[in-house]
C-alpha positions, 0 to 999 in steps of 0.5 A, spaced: 251 952 318 247 947 322 241 950 318 244 949 312 246 942 313 239 941 316 236 943 309 240 939 305 239 933 309 231 934 308 232 934 301 237 928 300 232 924 304 228 924 298 229 918 294 226 921 287 232 927 288 234 928 281 242 928 279 242 935 278 239 937 284 244 932 288 250 935 285 248 942 287 246 939 294 253 936 295 256 942 292 253 947 297 254 942 303 262 942 301 262 950 302 267 953 307 263 959 309 257 960 314 252 963 309 249 962 302 250 967 296 243 970 294 244 965 288 245 959 292 239 961 296 235 961 290 237 955 287 236 951 294 229 954 295 227 952 288 229 945 289 226 945 296 220 948 293 220 943 287 220 937 292 216 940 297 220 941 303 221 949 304 216 950 309 218 955 314 225 956 312 229 962 313 234 964 308 241 964 310 244 968 304 249 974 305 245 979 302 
């Protein structure tokens, strides 16, 4: 859970974050489970890639 919070927080620190990305991060941060679905992981990874903050992140999807 902490890994997810860390990844979301790094992205939210970006002042150029678009509204759609911000909304998705908000949703992911409100999840009650300790893992991401494969789709959620891909979306989070895409946002990290877009904003250049994805170096070395381990997937936290429940495959």
